[in-house]
C-alpha positions as CSV (number, residue, x, y, z in Angstrom):
1,M,39.5,43.4,-4.9
2,D,38.4,42.4,-1.4
3,L,41.5,41.1,0.2
4,S,39.4,39.8,3.3
5,F,37.9,37.1,0.7
6,L,41.5,36.2,-0.4
7,S,42.8,35.9,3.0
8,G,39.7,33.4,3.6
9,V,40.6,31.2,0.5
10,F,44.3,31.2,1.2
11,A,44.0,30.5,5.1
12,N,45.6,28.0,6.9
13,P,44.0,24.2,6.3
14,W,43.8,23.7,9.9
15,D,41.9,26.9,10.6
16,I,39.5,26.0,7.8
17,I,39.0,22.2,9.4
18,R,38.9,23.8,13.0
19,S,35.9,26.1,11.8
20,L,34.2,23.3,9.7
21,V,34.4,21.2,12.9
22,D,32.9,24.2,15.0
23,I,30.2,24.6,12.4
24,I,29.0,20.9,12.5
25,I,29.0,20.5,16.2
26,V,26.9,23.6,17.0
27,A,24.6,22.4,14.0
28,Y,24.3,19.3,15.4
29,V,23.5,20.6,19.0
30,V,20.9,22.9,17.4
31,Y,19.5,20.0,15.5
32,R,19.1,17.9,18.5
33,I,17.4,20.4,20.5
34,L,14.8,21.2,17.9
35,R,14.2,17.5,17.6
36,W,14.3,17.1,21.5
37,I,11.4,19.9,22.0
38,S,9.6,18.8,18.6
39,G,5.7,18.3,19.8
40,T,6.1,19.5,23.2
41,R,5.1,22.5,25.1
42,A,8.6,23.7,24.9
43,E,8.1,24.1,21.0
44,Q,5.5,26.8,21.5
45,L,7.5,28.9,24.0
46,L,10.5,28.8,21.9
47,K,8.4,30.3,19.0
48,G,7.2,33.0,21.4
49,L,10.6,33.8,22.6
50,V,11.8,33.9,18.6
51,L,8.9,36.4,18.0
52,L,9.8,38.4,20.8
53,L,13.7,38.5,19.9
54,V,12.6,39.6,16.3
55,F,10.5,42.3,17.7
56,S,13.2,43.4,20.2
57,V,15.7,43.7,17.1
58,L,13.3,45.7,14.9
59,A,12.6,47.9,18.0
60,S,16.5,48.6,18.5
61,A,16.8,49.1,14.9
62,L,14.0,51.8,14.5
63,E,15.5,53.4,17.8
64,L,12.1,53.0,19.6
65,D,13.3,54.0,23.1
66,M,10.5,53.3,25.4
67,V,9.8,49.9,23.7
68,N,13.8,49.1,24.0
69,W,13.3,49.8,27.8
70,L,10.3,47.8,27.9
71,M,12.1,44.7,26.3
72,E,15.2,45.0,28.6
73,K,12.9,44.7,31.4
74,L,11.1,41.5,29.9
75,W,14.4,39.9,29.2
76,I,15.4,40.3,32.7
77,V,12.1,38.7,33.8
78,F,12.4,35.8,31.2
79,A,16.1,35.0,32.4
80,I,14.7,34.6,35.9
81,T,11.3,32.7,34.8
82,L,12.5,30.6,31.9
83,P,14.3,28.1,34.2
84,I,11.3,27.5,36.2
85,V,8.9,27.1,33.1
86,F,11.2,24.8,31.4
87,Q,12.2,22.8,34.4
88,P,11.0,19.7,33.3
89,E,12.5,19.9,29.7
90,L,15.7,21.1,31.5
91,R,15.8,18.3,33.5
92,R,15.4,15.6,31.0
93,L,18.1,17.2,28.8
94,L,20.7,17.3,31.7
95,E,19.6,13.8,32.4
96,Q,20.4,12.8,28.7
97,L,23.7,14.5,28.6
98,G,24.5,12.7,31.8
99,R,23.8,9.5,30.4
100,G,25.6,10.0,27.3
101,K,22.7,9.1,25.3
102,F,23.7,11.3,22.5
103,F,26.7,9.1,21.6
104,S,26.4,5.8,23.9
105,L,24.7,3.1,21.8
106,S,25.9,-0.1,23.5
107,T,23.9,-2.6,25.3
108,S,25.3,-6.0,26.6
109,Q,24.2,-9.4,25.1
110,V,22.4,-10.4,28.7
111,E,20.4,-7.0,28.5
112,M,19.4,-7.5,25.1
113,E,18.2,-11.2,25.8
114,E,16.2,-10.0,28.7
115,Y,14.6,-6.9,26.9
116,E,13.8,-9.2,24.0
117,A,11.8,-11.7,26.3
118,I,9.9,-8.8,28.0
119,I,9.1,-7.0,24.5
120,N,7.4,-10.5,23.4
121,E,5.6,-10.4,26.9
122,I,4.6,-7.0,26.7
123,G,3.4,-7.4,22.7
124,E,1.4,-10.5,23.6
125,A,-0.6,-9.0,26.7
126,A,-1.1,-5.7,24.8
127,D,-2.8,-7.4,22.1
128,I,-5.1,-9.7,24.4
129,L,-5.9,-6.5,26.4
130,S,-6.7,-4.5,23.2
131,R,-8.9,-7.2,21.9
132,N,-10.8,-7.4,24.9
133,R,-10.9,-3.7,25.6
134,V,-9.1,-3.8,29.0
135,G,-7.5,-0.6,29.8
136,A,-3.7,-0.8,30.8
137,L,-0.9,1.3,31.5
138,L,2.7,-0.3,31.6
139,V,5.8,1.8,32.4
140,L,9.3,0.5,31.5
141,I,11.9,2.4,33.6
142,R,15.0,2.7,32.1
143,E,18.1,5.0,33.7
144,T,16.1,7.8,35.5
145,G,14.7,6.9,38.5
146,I,11.0,7.8,39.4
147,A,11.0,6.4,43.0
148,E,9.1,9.4,44.4
149,Y,6.3,8.5,42.1
150,L,6.1,4.9,43.1
151,E,5.2,4.9,46.8
152,S,1.5,4.6,46.1
153,G,1.9,1.4,44.3
154,V,1.8,-2.3,45.6
155,D,5.1,-4.1,45.8
156,L,5.2,-7.3,43.4
157,D,8.7,-8.1,42.5
158,A,7.6,-10.7,40.0
159,L,8.8,-12.0,36.6
160,V,7.4,-10.0,33.4
161,S,4.8,-12.4,31.7
162,A,1.8,-11.8,29.5
163,G,-0.5,-13.8,31.9
164,L,0.5,-11.7,35.0
165,L,0.2,-8.5,33.2
166,I,-3.3,-9.3,31.9
167,N,-4.6,-10.4,35.5
168,I,-3.1,-7.2,36.9
169,F,-5.7,-5.0,34.8
170,V,-8.5,-7.2,35.0
171,P,-11.4,-4.5,35.9
172,N,-12.6,-4.5,39.3
173,T,-9.5,-6.2,41.0
174,P,-7.3,-4.5,43.3
175,L,-4.6,-3.8,41.2
176,H,-6.2,-2.7,38.0
177,D,-6.6,1.0,38.4
178,G,-3.0,2.8,38.0
179,A,0.1,2.0,36.4
180,C,2.3,-1.3,36.3
181,I,5.9,-0.3,36.6
182,I,8.7,-2.8,35.0
183,S,12.4,-2.2,35.9
184,N,15.4,-4.4,35.9
185,S,13.4,-7.1,33.8
186,R,11.0,-7.5,36.7
187,I,7.4,-6.2,37.3
188,K,8.4,-3.8,40.4
189,K,5.1,-2.3,41.3
190,A,1.2,-2.1,40.3
191,A,-1.4,0.4,41.0
192,C,0.8,3.3,40.9
193,F,-0.3,6.8,40.5
194,L,1.7,9.0,38.1
195,P,1.9,12.8,37.5
196,L,-0.4,14.0,34.9
197,S,0.9,16.1,31.7
198,D,-0.2,19.7,31.8
199,N,0.7,19.8,28.1
200,P,-2.3,22.3,26.6
201,N,-1.7,21.0,22.9
202,L,-2.8,17.2,24.0
203,D,-5.7,15.7,22.1
204,K,-8.9,16.3,24.1
205,E,-9.8,12.6,23.7
206,L,-6.7,11.2,25.7
207,G,-7.8,10.1,29.1
208,T,-6.2,9.8,32.4
209,R,-4.0,7.0,31.5
210,H,-2.5,8.7,28.4
211,R,-1.9,11.9,30.4
212,A,-0.4,10.0,33.3
213,A,1.9,8.0,30.5
214,L,3.0,11.6,28.9
215,G,3.4,13.0,32.4
216,I,6.0,10.2,33.6
217,T,7.8,10.4,30.2
218,E,8.2,14.3,30.3
219,L,10.0,13.6,33.8
220,S,12.2,10.9,32.9
221,D,13.4,8.4,30.1
222,A,10.9,5.9,30.7
223,I,8.6,4.3,28.2
224,A,4.9,4.0,28.5
225,V,2.5,1.4,26.8
226,I,-1.2,2.2,27.3
227,V,-4.1,0.6,26.1
228,S,-7.6,2.4,26.0
229,E,-10.3,0.9,27.7
230,E,-12.9,2.7,25.3
231,T,-11.4,1.8,22.0
232,G,-8.7,-0.8,22.5
233,I,-6.2,1.5,20.8
234,I,-2.6,0.7,21.7
235,S,-0.4,3.5,22.2
236,L,3.1,4.2,23.5
237,A,4.7,7.3,25.2
238,Q,8.2,8.6,25.4
239,E,9.9,11.9,25.8
240,G,6.4,13.7,26.2
241,K,5.4,12.4,22.8
242,I,2.8,9.8,22.1
243,Q,2.4,7.1,19.1
244,R,-1.2,5.8,18.9
245,H,-3.0,3.1,17.1
246,L,-0.3,0.9,17.2
247,D,-0.6,-2.8,16.3
248,P,1.2,-5.6,18.6
249,L,3.9,-6.0,15.7
250,S,4.6,-1.9,15.5
251,L,4.7,-2.1,19.2
252,R,7.2,-4.7,19.5
253,E,9.3,-3.0,16.7
254,I,9.4,0.4,18.5
255,L,10.3,-1.3,22.0
256,G,12.9,-2.9,20.0
257,R,14.2,0.2,18.6
258,E,14.5,1.8,22.0
259,L,15.6,-1.3,24.3
260,L,17.5,-3.4,21.8
261,A,19.2,-1.2,19.1
262,R,22.0,0.2,21.4
263,E,24.8,-1.9,19.6
264,K,28.3,-0.7,18.6
265,W,27.9,1.4,15.3
266,S,29.7,-1.4,13.3
267,D,27.0,-4.0,14.3
268,V,24.4,-1.7,13.7
269,V,25.7,-1.3,10.0
270,K,26.2,-5.0,9.5
271,R,22.8,-5.7,10.6
272,R,21.2,-3.4,8.3
273,W,23.2,-4.3,5.3
274,A,22.2,-8.0,6.2
275,G,18.8,-7.1,6.7
276,E,18.8,-9.2,9.9
277,F,17.7,-6.7,12.6
278,R,14.1,-7.6,13.3
279,I,11.9,-8.3,16.3
280,K,10.1,-11.4,16.3
281,G,6.7,-12.1,17.9
282,P,6.4,-14.9,20.6
283,K,7.0,-18.5,19.5
284,K,3.3,-20.2,19.8
285,E,3.5,-24.1,21.0
286,N,2.2,-26.6,18.7
287,R,-0.5,-28.5,20.6
288,T,-1.6,-32.0,19.5
């Protein structure tokens, strides 16, 4: 009989609990990393690294001396170049860790009220811009600063309102070309030029606005709302990923989940059980 199996069965309960906690933590970290890189260029690079790792293990098992020597040199090169290749992804990961995004879900009531008003104004503006097929790019800055990309813009420092957002993007006006930046519940800048995404897997139909939206969300935790000038399609980009074909209601719901749903776990559970957590559209005035 295998005594090592019995020693595992009758091990100290504390050792078993510690091992389970260890496994859960590692599994959670792996899950978050896989979810974080899903749909980005890092996903394809990771697949290539996995294939190279499998090939290296097979070469070692078959004792292919020349191939093993070549793979050892390649891994040295990868150890130097991978941090450079994955620089945007690593920067975003470290920023998320620094913000405690994995664990923090709390937002003050004042911030929630401000964000709720902003969401309604953005939803109304996106609806009107979409119906009139006016191109637009709105960027909501959260915790990661992007000051180096805003120097080309024009200072506004105005309250967020649907009317102002619509007027900014009217064609052939001084501020219509570029991105409108919203930070700290105010429109800070307009006509800003943002870095374009160099993701080779993007749909060829995506134009400059969409690539700029993806580019800024690859470098920060900002959220970008895009309205296509050609089709009127509303899209939303975050963390280097894009969701297309949104209607104003679904846009408000996504923004609500990202900007409002940072409450305590107990409050979230209560709201979900009660079915009260929803983002309502802007109130319409009754005119007589």
